[in-house]
GUGUDREN-306333 format. One record per residue (C-alpha): residue in one letter; residue number from 1; x, y, z. Coordinates in nm, 3 decimals, always signed. Example, Ala and Ser with C-alpha at 12.3 -4.5 7.8 and 13.67 -1.06 7.14 Angstrom:
2
[node A,1,[+1.230,-0.450,+0.780]],
[node S,2,[+1.367,-0.106,+0.714]],
END
This chain:
120
[node M,1,[+1.755,-1.630,+2.645]],
[node N,2,[+1.809,-1.295,+2.462]],
[node D,3,[+1.948,-1.440,+2.129]],
[node E,4,[+1.663,-1.452,+1.954]],
[node P,5,[+1.586,-1.131,+1.651]],
[node R,6,[+1.551,-0.786,+1.779]],
[node D,7,[+1.307,-0.721,+1.551]],
[node L,8,[+1.037,-0.976,+1.653]],
[node K,9,[+0.897,-0.703,+1.903]],
[node P,10,[+0.796,-0.427,+1.610]],
[node R,11,[+0.695,-0.728,+1.338]],
[node T,12,[+0.479,-0.898,+1.617]],
[node K,13,[+0.331,-0.597,+1.651]],
[node E,14,[+0.279,-0.493,+1.301]],
[node F,15,[+0.145,-0.841,+1.301]],
[node A,16,[-0.112,-0.746,+1.499]],
[node L,17,[-0.217,-0.430,+1.350]],
[node R,18,[-0.247,-0.628,+1.008]],
[node V,19,[-0.448,-0.916,+1.135]],
[node I,20,[-0.702,-0.551,+1.283]],
[node R,21,[-0.712,-0.405,+0.955]],
[node M,22,[-0.764,-0.735,+0.783]],
[node F,23,[-1.080,-0.777,+1.058]],
[node S,24,[-1.242,-0.481,+1.017]],
[node A,25,[-1.199,-0.545,+0.631]],
[node L,26,[-1.458,-0.836,+0.684]],
[node P,27,[-1.791,-0.784,+0.589]],
[node R,28,[-2.043,-0.715,+0.901]],
[node N,29,[-2.352,-0.874,+0.746]],
[node D,30,[-2.142,-1.229,+0.679]],
[node A,31,[-2.195,-1.429,+0.998]],
[node V,32,[-1.913,-1.685,+0.875]],
[node A,33,[-1.676,-1.438,+0.801]],
[node Q,34,[-1.709,-1.225,+1.148]],
[node I,35,[-1.658,-1.597,+1.343]],
[node L,36,[-1.380,-1.696,+1.166]],
[node G,37,[-1.256,-1.343,+1.148]],
[node K,38,[-1.308,-1.267,+1.563]],
[node Q,39,[-1.083,-1.586,+1.589]],
[node V,40,[-0.826,-1.492,+1.383]],
[node L,41,[-0.845,-1.174,+1.579]],
[node R,42,[-0.773,-1.339,+1.896]],
[node S,43,[-0.522,-1.558,+1.781]],
[node G,44,[-0.300,-1.333,+1.552]],
[node T,45,[-0.318,-1.054,+1.869]],
[node S,46,[-0.173,-1.250,+2.124]],
[node V,47,[+0.151,-1.346,+1.888]],
[node G,48,[+0.336,-1.083,+2.039]],
[node A,49,[+0.201,-1.014,+2.359]],
[node N,50,[+0.310,-1.398,+2.425]],
[node Y,51,[+0.685,-1.331,+2.257]],
[node R,52,[+0.677,-0.981,+2.466]],
[node E,53,[+0.624,-1.232,+2.795]],
[node A,54,[+0.906,-1.437,+2.658]],
[node S,55,[+1.210,-1.204,+2.623]],
[node R,56,[+1.110,-1.106,+3.005]],
[node A,57,[+1.134,-1.452,+3.117]],
[node R,58,[+1.294,-1.529,+3.408]],
[node S,59,[+1.417,-1.854,+3.336]],
[node K,60,[+1.467,-2.043,+3.041]],
[node L,61,[+1.205,-2.307,+3.081]],
[node E,62,[+0.994,-1.927,+3.120]],
[node F,63,[+1.120,-1.884,+2.800]],
[node I,64,[+1.037,-2.229,+2.614]],
[node S,65,[+0.690,-2.238,+2.732]],
[node K,66,[+0.632,-1.847,+2.622]],
[node I,67,[+0.777,-1.881,+2.266]],
[node G,68,[+0.564,-2.247,+2.231]],
[node D,69,[+0.251,-1.981,+2.291]],
[node S,70,[+0.376,-1.796,+2.066]],
[node L,71,[+0.462,-2.055,+1.822]],
[node K,72,[+0.109,-2.195,+1.886]],
[node E,73,[-0.091,-1.919,+1.854]],
[node I,74,[+0.068,-1.811,+1.502]],
[node E,75,[+0.004,-2.171,+1.388]],
[node E,76,[-0.344,-2.114,+1.505]],
[node T,77,[-0.351,-1.764,+1.279]],
[node E,78,[-0.290,-1.946,+0.996]],
[node Y,79,[-0.560,-2.251,+1.028]],
[node W,80,[-0.833,-1.962,+1.073]],
[node L,81,[-0.656,-1.686,+0.773]],
[node E,82,[-0.656,-2.036,+0.553]],
[node L,83,[-1.066,-2.117,+0.639]],
[node L,84,[-1.183,-1.714,+0.584]],
[node V,85,[-1.011,-1.781,+0.224]],
[node D,86,[-1.122,-2.138,+0.160]],
[node S,87,[-1.463,-2.060,+0.288]],
[node G,88,[-1.484,-1.778,+0.013]],
[node C,89,[-1.491,-1.477,+0.277]],
[node V,90,[-1.212,-1.292,+0.183]],
[node K,91,[-1.008,-1.377,-0.195]],
[node S,92,[-0.667,-1.542,-0.174]],
[node T,93,[-0.512,-1.258,-0.356]],
[node A,94,[-0.620,-1.044,-0.076]],
[node M,95,[-0.508,-1.317,+0.173]],
[node N,96,[-0.183,-1.382,+0.026]],
[node P,97,[+0.039,-1.093,+0.219]],
[node L,98,[-0.121,-1.199,+0.556]],
[node L,99,[-0.035,-1.567,+0.466]],
[node D,100,[+0.306,-1.441,+0.401]],
[node E,101,[+0.408,-1.346,+0.687]],
[node T,102,[+0.203,-1.578,+0.896]],
[node R,103,[+0.439,-1.840,+0.738]],
[node Q,104,[+0.777,-1.611,+0.809]],
[node L,105,[+0.685,-1.586,+1.188]],
[node I,106,[+0.622,-1.961,+1.189]],
[node A,107,[+0.949,-2.075,+1.096]],
[node I,108,[+1.107,-1.798,+1.297]],
[node F,109,[+0.935,-1.913,+1.598]],
[node T,110,[+0.979,-2.283,+1.494]],
[node T,111,[+1.386,-2.194,+1.483]],
[node I,112,[+1.353,-2.002,+1.808]],
[node D,113,[+1.145,-2.251,+1.950]],
[node K,114,[+1.387,-2.562,+1.833]],
[node N,115,[+1.679,-2.392,+1.940]],
[node A,116,[+1.583,-2.283,+2.288]],
[node K,117,[+1.492,-2.706,+2.373]],
[node G,118,[+1.818,-2.747,+2.192]],
[node N,119,[+2.027,-2.539,+2.433]],
[node R,120,[+1.843,-2.614,+2.777]],
END
C-alpha cells in the first residue's frame, strides 16, 4: 500500500493551492467563470484529500477505493479546466501550466490505480 510516490502529498497540496489561486483570479462579474471555477475549486482541492485518505487506508480495498476517488476528481478537474478555456473565460496560455500538471497527475493516479488493482 505504501509503494506510491512519496512526493505526492505535497504535490497534490501544491496543486490545490494553484487551483485556489486560479479561482481567485477569475473575474467576479462573469457568472460562467464563477460557476465553472467553483466546480474546479471543489474537485481540484479534493484530489489531495482523497490521496491522503488512501495513504491511511486500513486495507487494500480501501486504498483502491480512495485512489479511485482521487483519479475521478483529477479527471473531473481536467474537464472543468478545459471548459474554462473552451468557453473563453480563461486564455489557454494562462491555463496550460495547470492543465499540464492536471494531466501529469491523471497519469500518476492511473498508474497507481492499475498497479494496486493488479496486485490484489
